N, C-alpha and C positions, 0 to 999 in steps of 0.2 A: 368774467373779468372786464372791467370798464375800459373803454377806449382812451379815456383821459383820467389820470390820477395825479393830483397836485397836493403836496403837503407843505405847509408853511408854518414853522414854529414862530411864536411871538411871546412877548412878556407883557401883554396889555391887560390881562385880567378879563373876566367875562363881560363886565359892563362895557368897557371900551371896545372889546372885540365885537360885541353885539352892535354897537353904534357903527363900527366900521362895516359890518355885514349889511346893515341897512343902507349905507352908501353904495356898497357893491350891488345890492338889489336895485336901487334906483338907477344906477348906471346900466345894469343889464336890461332893465325894462326900457329905458330911454334910448340907448344906443343900439340895442339888438332885438327889441320887441319881444323879449322873454316874458313869460308868465311866471311870476315868482310867488311863493308862499313862505313866509318866515314864521316858524313856530318856535317860541321861546320855551325853554325848560329850565329847571333849577340848576342842572349841571352842565348843560350844553344846549345850543340852539340848532335847528335844522332849517335850511333854506332849500326847498325843492324848486327847480326851475325847468321850464319847458319852452320849446318852440318847435315848429315842424322839423323833425330830424334830430332833435336833441332832447334828452332827458337827463337831468342831473341832480346832484345833492351836494350842498355845501354844509359841512358840519363845523360848528363854531364852538370852541371850548376856551377856557381861560388861558390856554397856552398854545393853541394851534388852530389853523384852518385846514380842513381837508376837503378837497373837491373831487368828486368822481362824476363822470358823464359817459353816457352811451350815445354814440352817434349813429344815425341812420346810414344805410348803405351809400347813398349819394354823397354824404359828407365825410365818410371815412378817409377818402383820399386827401382831405384837408386837415387831418388830425394834427400834424405838426404846426401848421399855421394857427389853427384854433387854439391849441395848447399854448403856443407862444403868446397869443393875444390875451388869454386868460391870465397867464403867469405875469405878464407885463402889467396888466391893470391891478392885479392883486398886490404885486410888489410895490407899485406906485402908491396905492392906498396905504400899505403898511409903512412905507418909507416916509410918507407925508403925515402919518399919524403917530410917529415916534414921540413918546412923552418927553417933555423937556427935562433936562437934568435936575435933580433935586438940589435945592439951595444948600450951600454950605452953612453949617452951624458955626457961629463964632464963639 
């Protein structure tokens, strides 16, 4: 069982979710020194991420983001803080990437 499990539904579609995942990858690499590999697939993408004491997977589909991570022994005591940081950043990206409302037809 993973130490961290975060599930965020969305209505972006795969192409926009993929772009948002790329922003998440850049952020994880720049802010936290993570090593990330983004593998695109026809139905979903997978982003594996690592840094000392952290191994994780972000699964990106047309309608959800699902992140799981295993923490090393020394980081487990920080699980709530790490989870809150990831949730906050993912929610920020999702909230800032909400598509504009569709124009009304006259």
